[in-house]
Structures are given as C-alpha cells and as structure tokens.
C-alpha positions in Angstrom: -23.9 -33.3 66.6 -22.0 -34.8 64.3 -24.7 -34.4 61.2 -24.1 -30.5 62.4 -20.6 -30.7 62.1 -20.9 -32.5 58.5 -23.6 -30.0 57.5 -21.4 -27.4 58.3 -18.5 -28.6 56.4 -20.6 -29.1 53.3 -21.8 -25.9 53.4 -18.5 -24.1 53.4 -17.3 -26.2 50.6 -20.3 -25.3 48.5 -19.7 -21.7 49.5 -16.1 -21.8 48.4 -17.1 -23.3 45.0 -19.7 -20.7 44.6 -16.8 -17.9 45.4 -14.4 -19.8 42.6 -17.0 -19.5 40.0 -18.1 -16.2 40.5 -14.2 -15.0 39.8 -14.7 -16.8 36.2 -15.1 -14.4 33.1 -15.9 -16.2 30.0 -14.2 -14.5 26.8 -15.1 -14.1 23.0 -12.9 -15.4 20.9 -12.4 -14.3 17.1 -10.8 -16.6 14.4 -7.8 -15.2 12.6 -7.1 -15.6 9.1 -5.2 -18.3 7.8 -4.1 -21.6 9.2 -0.9 -22.7 10.7 0.6 -25.7 12.0 3.3 -28.1 10.6 3.1 -28.8 6.5 1.9 -30.5 5.1 -1.0 -31.0 7.7 -1.0 -27.2 8.7 -4.5 -27.4 9.8 -4.4 -25.3 13.1 -7.0 -22.6 13.1 -5.9 -19.4 15.6 -8.4 -17.5 17.6 -7.9 -14.6 19.7 -9.3 -12.6 22.7 -8.9 -9.2 23.7 -8.5 -9.5 27.6 -7.8 -5.6 28.2 -11.6 -4.9 28.9 -11.5 -7.3 31.5 -9.4 -4.9 34.0 -7.4 -6.0 36.9 -5.3 -9.3 36.7 -6.2 -12.8 36.5 -4.3 -16.1 37.6 -5.7 -18.9 35.6 -7.2 -20.0 32.2 -9.6 -22.8 31.6 -11.1 -24.3 28.6 -14.0 -26.7 28.5 -15.3 -28.7 25.5 -19.1 -28.5 24.9 -19.0 -29.2 21.1 -21.5 -32.2 21.7 -19.5 -34.2 19.1 -18.9 -31.6 16.4 -16.1 -32.4 14.5 -13.0 -34.3 15.8 -12.4 -38.1 15.5 -13.0 -40.8 17.3 -11.3 -42.8 20.3 -7.9 -40.9 21.6 -8.7 -37.9 19.3 -12.2 -37.6 20.7 -12.9 -33.6 21.8 -11.5 -30.4 21.6 -7.8 -30.5 19.9 -5.9 -27.8 21.6 -2.5 -27.1 19.5 -1.5 -24.2 21.7 -2.3 -21.7 24.0 -0.3 -18.2 24.2 -0.7 -14.8 25.9 1.0 -11.8 24.0 0.9 -8.1 23.9 1.2 -8.3 20.2 -2.2 -7.6 18.6 -2.5 -10.0 15.6 -4.8 -10.4 12.6 -3.4 -13.6 11.1 -2.4 -17.1 12.6 1.4 -16.6 11.2 1.4 -13.5 13.3 0.1 -15.3 16.3 2.2 -18.3 15.8 5.6 -16.2 15.9 4.5 -13.3 18.3 6.5 -13.4 21.5 4.5 -14.8 24.4 4.2 -14.0 28.2 6.4 -16.4 30.1 3.5 -17.2 32.5 2.6 -20.9 31.6 3.8 -24.2 33.7 3.1 -27.0 31.5 4.4 -29.1 34.2 2.8 -28.7 37.4 0.7 -26.0 36.4 -2.0 -27.7 34.7 -5.4 -29.3 35.7 -6.5 -31.7 33.0 -10.0 -33.7 33.5 -10.4 -36.2 30.5 -13.9 -36.1 28.5 -15.4 -39.2 27.0 -14.1 -40.7 23.8 -16.5 -41.8 21.1 -16.2 -45.3 19.9 -14.2 -47.1 19.5 -12.5 -46.1 22.7 -8.5 -46.3 23.1 -7.0 -46.5 26.5 -6.2 -42.9 26.8 -6.5 -39.2 24.7 -4.0 -38.3 22.6 -1.1 -36.1 24.1 -2.1 -37.2 28.1 0.3 -38.9 30.4 0.3 -42.6 31.5 -2.9 -42.6 33.3 -4.9 -40.4 30.9 -5.4 -37.7 33.4 -2.6 -35.8 33.1 -1.0 -33.4 30.1 2.4 -34.9 28.7 3.7 -31.9 27.2 6.6 -33.7 25.5 3.9 -34.7 23.2 1.3 -31.8 23.3 4.0 -29.2 23.3 1.4 -26.5 23.8 3.8 -23.7 24.0 4.2 -24.2 20.0 1.9 -23.5 17.1 3.2 -27.1 15.5 0.3 -29.6 15.3 0.4 -32.2 13.1 -3.2 -33.1 12.2 -3.4 -36.5 11.4 -5.2 -39.5 13.4 -2.6 -41.9 13.0 1.0 -42.4 14.5 2.3 -39.3 12.6 0.2 -36.9 14.8 2.2 -34.6 17.3 1.8 -31.2 18.9 -1.5 -31.1 20.8 -3.8 -32.6 23.3 -7.2 -34.5 22.7 -9.4 -33.1 25.6 -12.4 -35.5 24.9 -15.9 -34.8 24.7 -17.0 -32.4 27.5 -13.4 -32.6 28.7 -11.4 -29.5 30.4 -8.2 -28.1 31.0 -7.1 -25.4 33.2 -3.7 -23.5 33.2 -2.7 -22.0 36.5 -0.3 -19.1 35.7 3.1 -18.7 37.4 2.1 -14.8 38.5 -0.8 -12.9 38.5 -1.0 -11.2 35.1 -2.2 -8.0 34.2 -5.1 -7.9 31.5 -4.0 -4.5 30.0 -3.3 -4.8 26.3 -2.6 -8.8 26.7 -4.4 -10.9 23.9 -5.2 -14.6 24.2 -4.5 -16.9 21.2 -5.6 -20.4 21.0 -4.8 -22.9 18.6 -7.6 -25.8 17.3 -6.1 -28.7 15.6 -8.3 -29.5 12.3 -10.1 -26.1 11.8 -13.4 -27.9 12.4 -14.8 -25.2 14.5 -14.8 -27.1 18.0 -13.2 -24.0 19.9 -16.1 -21.8 18.9 -18.2 -23.9 20.6 -16.0 -24.4 23.7 -16.3 -22.6 27.1 -13.2 -20.4 27.7 -13.0 -18.7 30.9 -10.0 -16.1 32.6 -10.0 -16.7 36.1 -8.9 -14.4 38.9 -7.9 -16.8 41.0 -5.9 -20.2 40.8 -7.8 -23.3 40.0 -8.3 -25.7 42.8 -6.3 -28.9 42.8 -8.3 -31.9 41.5 -8.9 -33.5 44.8 -10.3 -30.1 46.4 -12.2 -29.5 43.5 -13.7 -32.8 43.7 -14.5 -32.5 47.4 -16.2 -29.2 46.6 -18.4 -30.9 44.1 -19.1 -33.3 46.7 -20.4 -30.9 49.1 -22.7 -29.7 46.6 -24.1 -33.0 45.9 -24.5 -33.6 49.6 -25.8 -30.6 50.9 -29.4 -31.5 49.7 -29.1 -34.7 51.9 -28.0 -33.2 55.0 -31.2 -30.7 54.6 -33.2 -33.7 54.4 -31.6 -35.4 57.6 -32.1 -32.4 59.9 -35.9 -32.1 58.6 -36.4 -35.9 59.9 -34.8 -35.2 63.0 -37.0 -32.3 64.1 -39.9 -34.6 63.5 
C-alpha cells in the first residue's frame, strides 16, 4: 500500500510538471540596430520579440542559457549576461529606442525571480556576478535588470547585469497576468557576443513554481521509473 501511495504521489508530480511545460510558449527574438549600455563600455545588444501573436495573457517569462560556452568569459562572468528585461507597448527598431521606451510595471525583481545558476568556466569564483550571497538568487542592486545600463567589463568596474552561468536559467513571475496584445519583449545581452540568440526564451501562461516545488516535480519524474520496476517485481 505504501508503494502504491508513493507511486500515485510521483505520478501526480509528473503530471503537474507536464502541464506546466505545456503552457510554455517559445518566442523568437530579433536583434535591434545599434548598441546601448553605459559608456565607454556600451556594448549591450538588445533583442525584441512581438508577443501579440501569442494571444491571451501570460504570467511569467523564462530565459535559459544553452549557448554551449559560446561567447562570454570565465568564472563569475560565465554564461549569458542579462543586462535588462522590459515589456513595453512601444515598437522599437533600435537599441536606443528600447532603452528609453516606457516599460510595463509588471516585474518584481525582489521576490518574483527564480534563478538557477549554471556552471562556471574555470577558474571558478565563489558565485556568479550579480547574484546574492549564496549565489542562487538575484542581487538586483548590482544587476539592475530594469535598466539597460550594463558596464561590459570583467573586473571591479563591471555593473548592471547578471551572469547566468552555462546552462543556467532565470524566470520572472509577473505581478499580474499581462495581455500579449500590442506588447513587445526586450532583452539586453551584455557584450554583444550572440549568446542570447542561442538561449531558450519562453513566455509562460502560468507562474513558475517555487524552486522547492519545481525540484520535487523533477524528482517525481526521476523516481517514476523506479516505482514501475518495484511494481513489476511485486507481481512475481
């Protein structure tokens, strides 16, 4: 009976994870003309996605680095370097326009962010740049993700972005469901080395689960096969 109960719990977790994934819609980004950032290191490339075609509303945005080590640097600056994220009703063709466009007030960079750090390229530092004390949270005092103000250096003068690490991910739960009609997503990539073009950007219909819940759901998928094997053994 206990094995059956565990199996049901894991199946429910797996179903919840599958349902969450089904509500994730990948978006295609287009690089805007020009660069922005803080002079003299104004090397932030800005990418845009028109969300109108998605229809309906969405509750979160996720960014996953899968650039396989292309571009970027080592240690704390590994992976995709996110300068800023913005949702706006202004349709921009240039990085300068995206920088000054009025954004929708739907981001909570204090409690609405779920960050999973990726790997650092050797030599590794204690934590990735722009992260909190433990390295698994966003420190927006350093990253300032509401502004396109990244200083693209790899020394003590660096500021205004977060480095996600190789295969790292970051998700933003919006403060309220937001209609996709006439809304544009803008992302700033520090260094203009093409990493964002290789990343996995998704708009989510539902909020992203808290890290503990998400980890439990993943564990449920991993244990599902083990439960099936134990059931087969019990029948013999």
